[in-house]
Phi, psi and omega in degrees: 000313181304316184298315178301315182300317182296318179295321176301316181296317179303315182297314180297325176297317186294314181299315179298320178301318178297315182296317183301317180295322187286327182264000181286110186287350178269359178250118184233134178263108176266166177304336186258353182150177184267151178226148172244120178259205180212167175258126179237176186240133175284172179299337180268007178088012179273137182279144174209161186260130180243131174234110190249136178065050172279122178294124175252350179211163175289148174308127181275068185241165174061233183286354174271348178296138184059032177237157176294150182299144173236167185298150176285154173289147173293154185235152176268151180078204179249121183275131176284115177238057181241014184205145169257119176235333193253130171233157181285158177307137181254134180229006180291154179291340183232112167200152180240112180300140178247141181306137178083356179251128186239139180280136183199154174290331178284078191221010184273079183234159172223162179239136178247130173233129183216136177280350180268162180275111179305135179095346185268100183286350178282352180272147176283126183305156182251155177289161188238139173245122176256126185254127174247118186285159175264189184130030173070017185064014182231347181211170182119161179196161179264016190289153181301331177293344178256314180234090177271127191272013192306322181289326176287328176300324179293348173262011179057057167229158175270136181242133171238130169241153187228157164263151170209153182294141182228173178064205183301325179290339183253345186220007167289140177208145175268357172069009177241007180095342179297309166248102186299159180273159168060042181302317180302320177291327182287328171300307179308312182300318174298319177297318176297317176299324176299313179301311181304322188275335193241348192288343175296333178291354184243004181092007179269154182262111184293347177270000182227061186257135172235128177264150185208156177188170181234140177064238172302330176290329174286323172302319178293319178297320176302318177291327177289334172297330181282333191277121176298335181290347181266359184303128179085356185275336178214160181245359178201169181211147180231126182240107180255110178063045176175158178198164172302340180274353176298141186291342177273009182256019178208140182244126182272335197232042184302315183296319179303312187291323178303313183285326175298320178297316179299319179289336173287329180281322184218105184293344178279351184275111182241002186284154171248017181268125183298320179298316178291330173297311179304312182301320179297314184287338176278346181273342185270170174278152182295326186291320180296317177297314186295317186287351176262359189288329188281329183270334184305115173070345186297321185276003184274132179271094181229161176302326185291331188277347185304123181083357182273140172251254172293148191267312193269087184219176188297157180230165170269125185265153170292128181303334186277348179288143177296128176078011181299135187251314184243112187235354186253168172283126190304308184295316182293327180293315174294324181294319182272356182077012177279063185223168168288106189279085180232156180294154176223154163254133179213140181188195193202161172274159191291337175208074185311320190296336185305323181298315189281347181258345191292331178282342181206083178297345180289354177300329181294319177291323180295311184297323180298317179293320179303310183292312183293342180286328181205101189293343170302337180297340182285348184255323187057209187255002195285344181252009176053045181270154173291159180304316180296317179291330173298319177291319176299307185297318177296328177295311183293325184288327175297324182295334174295331188261324186208149177276350180248228175249162173297323181293331176274346181221065189300331180305328180290338172298317176300315184295318179295320175305311182300312181295310190295321188277332188221315197280315182304313182297322178292323179291315180300321181298312180298325178292317179292311183294332182296350173286345189234331185220175171283133183230125174246115183255147181218159166233123181273109188238005181281123178264102179239166177297324181305331182281336171087006178224034187298324185264007185286129175218127180230129182050041177079004184256131173242165177158188177269123186274167182307134171079356180303327186295337185297326182294338180272331189270333188242142181276066178216152183266356184211130172269132188307126181090346183243105180272111195273152184277339178248149177297144175296133181222140177234019188252001176276116185303322178292324172300308180302318178300314183291323174299314181298318180298315180300313184296325177293310183301314181293321184289320178299320177299317180295323181278321187236004187058024177211118184291341180223072184288344174211163180296133187223120187290333178292341175260017180072018182058022178286144168252119184278108184281149178277147173290145167227163188305330184255010182208095186274079180268149180209156177271115173275108188267096177238214174288345165244170172245120182220138174283128177225171187235148171059073186284154174055221175252028194296316185298322179294314181295322181297318182299325181286308181304310186291335179288324186251340181291135180265115178284168352281154187254152174259311180243181182214000000 
């Protein structure tokens, strides 16, 4: 009798275990296998489910190095997805290693965070926000240590953050298909497809996906707007301090740099054959390739280098190549509406350049001398102007900022740097796309402790530097690559109010494709008006929320550029 009781107990335990697995919200069955996540708490104490380092593509190692992403292999058993440890190789000049995060080629993973109980089909699916990190296409990661989604979770949306290949491993290309272009963007595209196909298992609505990003992440979002291969994968986009029109989002001489890199790695390599280049690069260690990316070709004084900044960035691919993702001229595609016509939020911080100058304010003086010595340097190569017109346009452009010289008025160098690098291109994008979709433009002007640069002043110029808004949107004290000058604080009531306003506006857009669908006293009863080609309205986000018109020096700069630039244009 005792033996039967023991057997009965074992049977009952087995049944209970099976039920527990079925009812366990941290256990999700994907098409490739099962994963085990964990329960976390948001800053407001709300429980949510986190699934970290879910493979969305096979490790790009061995013969898959420098190739487009492919589907991951299925796995046996239950995959542990409760920790972020892997980030892609970092090659940016600015990045801050974080404890527990290790650089590796095996890095194509994404993280899903949901306030709903996975598997509970009685719940109404929630809209989804996909986040693409910035970092100059050379640094960054989607890890929870950097982008903790807690504040967004409190707004009742599902959040996905991703890793994608960056630097040389993500953007080197031979431009002939042997080493395809835009591998990092293709990783992102693969991740977006994964979300579209699987997010319903986590309580997300696959028909309500918004892609978003900051800096190079926003440039990436802008490029996904251009790619016809993304048709139907998302219904909205948010671009923070970046666009496909930014001059740093395009490389003209990718094949040249690919072979220059190979020769810097192996002085005996003299071939111009793409297959031989690929064989060499697949035979070397990833760290050796990665560690050579910053010095390769940058120091060479060549005509090719004029006007180029970072090397490993997106390219325009030949449309005839298999798997081509970005094939058109960026500016022309937006101008003609040859885009995924979805609503967008697009904007910038009030003085983006402060972040890049804070480590070495003497850059202002050097740039002032550089510009004043030859005003065509204000134009560089991106507008395809004649030599004569570059000088004429540069002369007029300086007059927009100062009646004298930059050396006598160095603060205007800061303003020009902010405009040229981020703001002018973002406004142009907003203006062009407003012909086809709803466009909501903003300037983030609130100077708070939370942003980390409240007391920063360079050449008499104050404002909100690049990336400061990230500290308000994400529950993390550090944005990857950006070491802030002030300690993180969450006790300033105005900071907390600004954070809440940003989160409501962004989350409303994810939910309704309208950041102010109804009058809301917590938003100061403001209605965020849409841009039109003849009305460049924007929401100025400061200690108040106010609609304003014609940001910065845009209209004056546009008049000069459009008079002398030779179309068709790629960037702006």
